KEKE-3310 file (N, C-alpha, C; in steps of 0.2 Angstrom, whole numbers, plus 5000, padded with zeros to 4 digits):
npx = (5004:5006:5000:4999:5002:5019:5026:5038:5046:5056:5069:5081:5096:5092:5098:5100:5100:5101:5091:5081:5075:5062:5054:5060:5057:5043:5040:5045:5038:5025:5027:5030:5018:5013:5021:5031:5044:5059:5070:5085:5094:5108:5118:5113:5115:5120:5134:5141:5142:5141:5131:5122:5118:5111:5099:5092:5093:5086:5073:5070:5071:5060:5052:5041:5044:5057:5073:5084:5100:5113:5128:5132:5141:5141:5140:5152:5160:5165:5174:5171:5166:5165:5160:5148:5142:5140:5130:5119:5116:5112:5099:5093:5095:5100:5115:5121:5132:5142:5138:5126:5108:5094:5076:5061:5045:5028:5029:5037:5053:5064:5077:5092:5105:5119:5128:5139:5144:5153:5163:5168:5162:5155:5151:5161:5166:5176:5185:5201:5211:5225:5239:5243:5246:5236:5225:5223:5220:5207:5201:5202:5195:5182:5181:5182:5169:5161:5164:5160:5146:5143:5146:5136:5124:5124:5123:5109:5102:5092:5081:5064:5061:5072:5083:5094:5104:5110:5121:5128:5125:5122:5119:5117:5104:5096:5102:5099:5096:5104:5119:5130:5143:5146:5143:5153:5156:5145:5143:5146:5147:5153:5147:5135:5138:5137:5124:5118:5122:5116:5103:5093:5077:5074:5083:5089:5094:5103:5109:5110:5104:5097:5092:5084:5069:5066:5074:5084:5094:5097:5084:5081:5073:5078:5079:5080:5080:5082:5077:5076:5072:5061:5051:5044:5042:5044:5045:5035:5036:5027:5026:5022:5020:5028:5038:5036:5036:5023:5017:5020:5021:5020:5023:5016:5020:5027:5038:5052:5058:5056:5064:5077:5093:5106:5118:5123)
npy = (4994:5009:5021:5024:5032:5034:5031:5038:5036:5045:5048:5054:5053:5044:5037:5024:5014:5002:5006:5013:5003:4997:5008:5011:4999:4999:5011:5008:4997:5003:5013:5005:5001:5012:5017:5014:5013:5015:5028:5032:5044:5043:5042:5031:5025:5027:5028:5021:5007:4990:4983:4992:4995:4983:4985:4992:4984:4973:4978:4980:4969:4960:4968:4972:4982:4989:4995:5009:5016:5028:5030:5039:5052:5048:5034:5031:5033:5023:5017:5004:5000:4990:4979:4985:4986:4973:4969:4978:4974:4961:4963:4966:4979:4990:4997:5012:5020:5030:5025:5019:5013:5004:5002:4994:5001:4998:4996:5008:5014:5018:5027:5028:5038:5037:5045:5048:5061:5075:5087:5104:5117:5132:5146:5160:5154:5142:5127:5126:5118:5116:5118:5109:5092:5084:5093:5094:5081:5080:5089:5081:5070:5075:5078:5065:5060:5069:5066:5052:5054:5061:5051:5041:5048:5050:5036:5034:5041:5038:5035:5038:5043:5051:5050:5059:5054:5059:5062:5073:5091:5098:5111:5128:5132:5123:5123:5134:5141:5133:5137:5148:5147:5134:5128:5124:5112:5105:5102:5104:5115:5110:5097:5101:5103:5091:5088:5100:5098:5086:5086:5079:5072:5074:5079:5072:5074:5073:5077:5091:5096:5107:5114:5119:5112:5112:5116:5121:5118:5127:5122:5111:5103:5102:5092:5093:5079:5076:5069:5078:5090:5086:5084:5072:5055:5050:5057:5058:5057:5059:5054:5055:5044:5049:5055:5067:5077:5076:5078:5080:5074:5073:5059:5058:5050:5050:5042:5039:5052:5056:5048:5053:5057:5059:5071:5080)
npz = (5000:4994:4996:5009:5025:5032:5047:5057:5072:5083:5095:5106:5117:5128:5138:5145:5159:5173:5182:5175:5168:5167:5163:5151:5144:5143:5136:5124:5120:5119:5108:5098:5093:5087:5077:5062:5061:5071:5076:5084:5092:5097:5113:5120:5132:5149:5153:5144:5146:5143:5150:5152:5139:5137:5143:5134:5123:5127:5128:5115:5108:5105:5097:5084:5074:5065:5072:5072:5075:5080:5089:5104:5113:5127:5125:5121:5132:5142:5134:5128:5116:5106:5113:5117:5104:5101:5110:5108:5095:5097:5102:5090:5086:5074:5071:5063:5062:5053:5041:5029:5028:5022:5022:5019:5019:5019:5005:5002:5000:5013:5017:5027:5033:5043:5056:5070:5071:5077:5088:5085:5082:5077:5065:5069:5081:5079:5078:5072:5059:5065:5075:5090:5089:5095:5095:5081:5078:5084:5075:5063:5066:5066:5053:5047:5051:5044:5030:5030:5032:5020:5011:5015:5013:4999:4996:4998:4990:4980:4987:4992:5005:5015:5028:5039:5052:5067:5081:5087:5084:5069:5066:5072:5074:5081:5093:5100:5116:5123:5132:5123:5125:5126:5113:5104:5108:5106:5093:5075:5062:5050:5048:5041:5028:5019:5021:5016:5003:4998:5002:5012:5017:5031:5045:5060:5077:5093:5109:5112:5126:5131:5120:5105:5097:5083:5069:5055:5039:5026:5015:5022:5035:5052:5067:5084:5094:5107:5123:5133:5127:5119:5129:5129:5126:5113:5097:5083:5066:5051:5035:5017:5003:4993:5000:5007:5021:5032:5044:5062:5078:5096:5106:5121:5133:5148:5153:5149:5149:5162:5169:5167:5172:5170:5164:5149)
capx = (5000:5010:4997:4999:5007:5024:5027:5045:5047:5063:5071:5089:5098:5088:5103:5098:5103:5096:5086:5075:5073:5055:5051:5062:5053:5036:5040:5047:5032:5020:5029:5030:5011:5011:5026:5033:5051:5061:5077:5088:5100:5113:5117:5108:5117:5123:5141:5144:5143:5137:5125:5117:5115:5107:5092:5089:5093:5080:5067:5069:5072:5054:5048:5039:5047:5065:5076:5091:5103:5120:5130:5133:5147:5140:5141:5159:5163:5169:5178:5169:5161:5165:5156:5142:5139:5137:5124:5114:5114:5108:5093:5090:5096:5104:5119:5123:5137:5147:5136:5119:5104:5087:5071:5054:5039:5022:5031:5041:5060:5066:5085:5095:5112:5120:5135:5139:5146:5158:5164:5171:5160:5151:5154:5164:5170:5177:5191:5205:5216:5231:5242:5246:5243:5230:5220:5222:5217:5200:5198:5202:5190:5176:5182:5180:5162:5158:5165:5156:5140:5142:5145:5130:5118:5124:5120:5102:5099:5086:5075:5059:5062:5079:5084:5101:5103:5116:5120:5130:5121:5125:5117:5115:5097:5093:5105:5096:5094:5110:5124:5134:5150:5148:5141:5158:5156:5139:5142:5150:5144:5155:5142:5130:5140:5134:5116:5116:5123:5112:5096:5089:5070:5074:5089:5087:5100:5102:5115:5109:5098:5093:5092:5077:5066:5065:5079:5085:5100:5094:5077:5081:5071:5082:5075:5084:5075:5084:5071:5075:5069:5054:5046:5040:5046:5046:5042:5033:5036:5023:5028:5018:5024:5033:5043:5034:5034:5016:5015:5025:5017:5024:5020:5018:5021:5033:5042:5059:5060:5056:5070:5084:5097:5113:5119:5127)
capy = (5000:5014:5027:5024:5036:5031:5034:5037:5038:5047:5050:5054:5054:5040:5036:5018:5011:4997:5010:5015:4997:4996:5013:5010:4993:5001:5016:5005:4993:5007:5016:5000:5000:5018:5019:5009:5012:5019:5030:5034:5049:5042:5042:5026:5023:5033:5028:5016:5000:4985:4981:4997:4993:4977:4987:4994:4978:4969:4982:4980:4962:4957:4972:4971:4987:4990:5001:5011:5021:5030:5031:5046:5053:5044:5027:5030:5035:5018:5014:4997:5001:4984:4975:4988:4985:4966:4969:4981:4969:4955:4965:4967:4986:4991:5003:5014:5025:5031:5020:5019:5007:5005:4997:4995:5002:4998:4997:5014:5013:5023:5027:5032:5040:5038:5047:5051:5068:5077:5094:5109:5123:5135:5152:5164:5150:5135:5124:5126:5112:5120:5118:5103:5086:5082:5097:5093:5075:5082:5091:5076:5065:5078:5077:5058:5060:5073:5062:5046:5056:5062:5045:5038:5051:5048:5030:5033:5047:5036:5033:5044:5046:5050:5053:5059:5053:5061:5063:5080:5095:5101:5118:5132:5133:5118:5124:5140:5139:5131:5143:5149:5145:5127:5126:5121:5105:5101:5100:5107:5116:5106:5092:5104:5102:5085:5089:5105:5095:5080:5088:5073:5074:5077:5078:5072:5073:5074:5080:5098:5095:5113:5117:5120:5106:5113:5121:5121:5119:5129:5120:5104:5103:5098:5092:5090:5075:5074:5069:5084:5095:5084:5083:5066:5049:5050:5062:5054:5060:5056:5055:5051:5039:5053:5057:5073:5077:5078:5079:5078:5074:5070:5054:5061:5046:5053:5037:5040:5058:5056:5044:5056:5060:5061:5077:5079)
capz = (5000:4994:4998:5017:5029:5035:5053:5060:5079:5085:5101:5108:5124:5132:5144:5148:5165:5176:5186:5171:5164:5167:5159:5144:5141:5142:5131:5117:5118:5116:5102:5092:5091:5084:5072:5057:5062:5076:5075:5090:5090:5101:5120:5122:5139:5153:5153:5139:5149:5140:5154:5151:5133:5138:5145:5127:5119:5130:5126:5107:5105:5102:5093:5077:5070:5065:5076:5069:5079:5080:5096:5106:5117:5133:5123:5120:5139:5145:5129:5127:5110:5103:5117:5116:5098:5101:5115:5104:5089:5100:5102:5084:5084:5068:5072:5057:5063:5047:5035:5027:5028:5020:5024:5015:5024:5015:4998:5001:5003:5018:5018:5033:5033:5050:5059:5077:5071:5083:5090:5081:5083:5072:5063:5075:5086:5076:5079:5065:5058:5066:5082:5093:5085:5098:5092:5074:5078:5084:5068:5058:5068:5064:5046:5045:5051:5038:5024:5030:5031:5013:5007:5017:5010:4992:4995:4999:4986:4977:4992:4993:5012:5017:5035:5041:5059:5070:5088:5087:5080:5063:5065:5079:5075:5086:5099:5104:5122:5126:5132:5117:5127:5125:5107:5101:5111:5105:5086:5070:5055:5045:5046:5037:5021:5016:5021:5011:4996:4997:5004:5014:5019:5037:5049:5067:5081:5100:5112:5115:5130:5132:5114:5102:5094:5076:5065:5047:5035:5020:5015:5025:5042:5057:5073:5090:5097:5114:5127:5137:5123:5117:5134:5128:5125:5106:5092:5077:5060:5046:5028:5012:4999:4989:5005:5010:5028:5033:5051:5067:5084:5101:5110:5127:5138:5152:5156:5147:5151:5169:5171:5165:5178:5167:5160:5142)
cpx = (5004:5007:4996:5004:5012:5026:5034:5045:5055:5064:5079:5090:5094:5092:5100:5103:5098:5090:5080:5073:5066:5052:5053:5058:5046:5035:5041:5041:5026:5021:5029:5023:5009:5016:5028:5040:5053:5068:5079:5094:5105:5112:5112:5109:5120:5130:5145:5145:5139:5131:5120:5114:5110:5100:5089:5088:5087:5073:5065:5069:5066:5049:5046:5041:5054:5067:5083:5093:5110:5122:5131:5139:5146:5141:5148:5163:5168:5174:5177:5165:5160:5160:5149:5138:5136:5131:5118:5112:5111:5101:5089:5091:5101:5108:5122:5128:5142:5145:5128:5115:5098:5082:5065:5049:5033:5024:5035:5048:5062:5074:5087:5102:5114:5127:5134:5140:5151:5158:5167:5169:5157:5154:5156:5167:5171:5184:5195:5209:5223:5233:5244:5243:5237:5224:5218:5219:5209:5197:5197:5197:5183:5176:5180:5173:5159:5159:5161:5149:5138:5141:5138:5124:5118:5121:5113:5099:5093:5080:5070:5060:5069:5081:5091:5100:5110:5115:5122:5126:5125:5123:5116:5108:5093:5097:5103:5093:5099:5115:5129:5141:5152:5146:5147:5159:5150:5138:5147:5146:5147:5151:5136:5132:5137:5127:5114:5117:5118:5104:5092:5082:5070:5081:5087:5094:5098:5107:5114:5103:5094:5092:5084:5075:5067:5070:5079:5092:5097:5086:5076:5079:5076:5079:5080:5079:5078:5078:5070:5072:5062:5049:5041:5044:5049:5043:5041:5032:5032:5025:5023:5023:5029:5039:5042:5033:5027:5014:5020:5021:5021:5020:5021:5019:5027:5038:5050:5061:5061:5062:5077:5087:5104:5113:5123:5134)
cpy = (5006:5021:5028:5029:5032:5035:5033:5040:5040:5050:5050:5055:5050:5038:5030:5016:5006:5000:5012:5009:4997:5002:5013:5004:4995:5006:5013:5000:4997:5010:5011:4999:5007:5020:5013:5008:5017:5021:5033:5038:5049:5043:5037:5024:5029:5034:5023:5009:4995:4983:4986:4997:4988:4979:4989:4988:4973:4972:4981:4974:4959:4962:4970:4977:4988:4996:5002:5016:5022:5030:5038:5046:5049:5037:5026:5031:5029:5015:5007:4997:4994:4979:4978:4986:4978:4966:4972:4977:4963:4957:4967:4975:4986:4998:5005:5020:5024:5026:5022:5013:5009:5000:4999:4995:5003:4999:5004:5012:5019:5022:5031:5032:5041:5041:5050:5059:5069:5084:5098:5116:5126:5142:5157:5160:5143:5133:5123:5119:5115:5118:5111:5097:5083:5086:5096:5086:5076:5084:5086:5071:5068:5077:5070:5057:5063:5069:5056:5048:5058:5056:5041:5041:5050:5041:5029:5038:5045:5035:5039:5047:5045:5054:5053:5059:5054:5061:5071:5084:5098:5108:5122:5133:5129:5118:5130:5138:5136:5137:5143:5147:5138:5124:5122:5114:5101:5099:5104:5109:5113:5100:5095:5103:5097:5086:5094:5102:5090:5081:5082:5076:5077:5075:5077:5071:5074:5079:5087:5098:5101:5117:5118:5114:5107:5118:5120:5121:5121:5126:5114:5106:5099:5098:5089:5086:5072:5074:5075:5090:5093:5085:5077:5061:5049:5056:5058:5058:5056:5058:5052:5047:5043:5056:5064:5073:5080:5081:5077:5079:5071:5064:5055:5057:5049:5048:5038:5046:5059:5053:5047:5059:5062:5067:5076:5080)
cpz = (5000:4995:5005:5019:5032:5041:5056:5067:5080:5092:5102:5115:5129:5139:5148:5154:5169:5180:5182:5166:5162:5162:5152:5140:5139:5137:5124:5115:5116:5110:5096:5089:5087:5078:5068:5058:5067:5075:5082:5089:5095:5109:5122:5129:5143:5153:5148:5141:5145:5144:5154:5144:5133:5139:5138:5123:5121:5128:5119:5104:5102:5098:5086:5072:5070:5069:5073:5074:5077:5087:5097:5111:5124:5131:5122:5127:5141:5140:5128:5121:5107:5107:5117:5110:5098:5105:5111:5098:5091:5101:5096:5082:5079:5070:5065:5058:5056:5041:5034:5028:5025:5022:5020:5020:5019:5007:4997:5004:5007:5018:5024:5032:5040:5051:5066:5076:5077:5084:5084:5080:5077:5070:5069:5081:5083:5077:5072:5065:5059:5073:5084:5089:5089:5096:5085:5074:5079:5078:5063:5060:5065:5056:5043:5046:5046:5032:5024:5029:5024:5009:5008:5013:5003:4991:4995:4995:4982:4981:4992:5000:5014:5023:5037:5049:5062:5077:5089:5083:5074:5061:5072:5079:5079:5092:5103:5110:5126:5127:5126:5119:5126:5118:5103:5103:5109:5097:5082:5064:5049:5043:5042:5030:5017:5016:5016:5003:4994:4998:5006:5016:5026:5040:5056:5071:5088:5103:5115:5119:5132:5126:5112:5098:5086:5073:5058:5045:5028:5020:5019:5033:5046:5064:5079:5094:5104:5118:5131:5133:5121:5123:5133:5126:5118:5102:5086:5071:5055:5039:5023:5008:4995:4994:5008:5017:5029:5039:5056:5074:5090:5104:5117:5133:5142:5154:5155:5150:5158:5172:5170:5171:5175:5163:5154:5144)
residu = (MET:THR:GLY:SER:THR:ILE:ARG:VAL:ALA:ALA:ALA:GLY:ASP:ILE:HIS:CYS:HIS:GLU:GLY:ASN:ARG:GLU:GLY:ILE:ALA:GLY:ALA:PHE:GLU:ARG:ILE:ALA:GLU:ARG:ALA:ASP:LEU:VAL:VAL:LEU:ALA:GLY:ASP:LEU:THR:THR:HIS:GLY:GLU:PRO:GLU:GLN:ALA:ALA:VAL:LEU:ALA:ASP:ALA:CYS:ARG:ASP:LEU:ASP:VAL:PRO:VAL:PHE:THR:VAL:LEU:GLY:ASN:HIS:ASP:TRP:HIS:ALA:ASN:ARG:VAL:ASP:GLU:LEU:LEU:GLN:VAL:LEU:GLN:SER:GLY:GLY:ILE:VAL:VAL:ILE:ASP:ARG:ARG:SER:ALA:THR:CYS:ASP:VAL:ARG:GLY:VAL:LYS:VAL:GLY:LEU:ALA:GLY:ALA:LYS:GLY:PHE:VAL:GLY:GLY:PHE:PRO:ASP:SER:THR:LEU:PRO:ASP:PHE:GLY:GLU:PRO:LEU:MET:ARG:ALA:ILE:TYR:ALA:GLU:THR:GLY:ALA:GLU:VAL:ARG:ALA:LEU:ASP:VAL:ALA:LEU:ASP:GLU:ILE:ALA:GLY:CYS:PRO:ILE:ARG:ILE:ALA:LEU:LEU:HIS:TYR:ALA:PRO:THR:THR:THR:THR:LEU:GLU:GLY:GLU:ARG:GLN:THR:ILE:TRP:SER:PHE:LEU:GLY:SER:ASP:ARG:LEU:ALA:GLY:PRO:ILE:ALA:ALA:HIS:LEU:PRO:THR:VAL:VAL:VAL:HIS:GLY:HIS:GLY:HIS:ASN:GLY:THR:PHE:GLU:GLY:PHE:ILE:GLY:PRO:VAL:PRO:VAL:PHE:ASN:VAL:ALA:LEU:HIS:VAL:LEU:GLY:ALA:ASP:PHE:TRP:VAL:PHE:GLU:PHE:ASP:ALA:GLN:GLY:ARG:LEU:LEU:HIS:LYS:ARG:SER:GLU:PRO:GLU:PRO:ALA:LEU:ARG:ALA:ALA:GLN:HIS:ALA:GLU:THR)
# end
């Protein structure tokens, strides 16, 4: 049925830990009844421990909808990413850091381009490719994310619905509300280059807990779906078969947001 509405549920910064296991399980069970696929914008765990990832894996394992994600800075904190990925994959979660994926929903191909993103700042406060090797390594890491996002967006160019999934922000328009003194740590406008070039249908990211829900990069809508911004467990985006964004609405169950204790 290509005339049906495609519903994509999005959330970021859910910070799983044993203490919010029940809320996580309930929220994902409910959203599976209201969406065709789920995208998560990183910070799946509080400190990147595999046991925390297991909370999310257990919640997603028996869902009838696909779940796609990228990692966030919290997920890298313990430096156990290889173990984390194994746990997430055991729950059927598809991690698309620096790569693309597609899925068919009611005969419509949905393309996803994933990248964690990284720091670097925005006009008037940007990190240059200059100075100590450690500083230049940060610049290079962001560059690797930008190049991977560019390749991934190109790979899904033929899909009617194209979603760029990030953790770090690619624009200041969704950081309004955050202190400008920390914007350089919340993202980089270098990530906007591939988005402006490929024009995905939407961009979703997290990380900016005190930011703004809706922004833009040229004609492309950008959404900060960190739970702290949503005030809801998920936001559901509805598209038609031609890829037009029709509607966006919150799923106002408070379980996930109420359980947030970790800071960015």
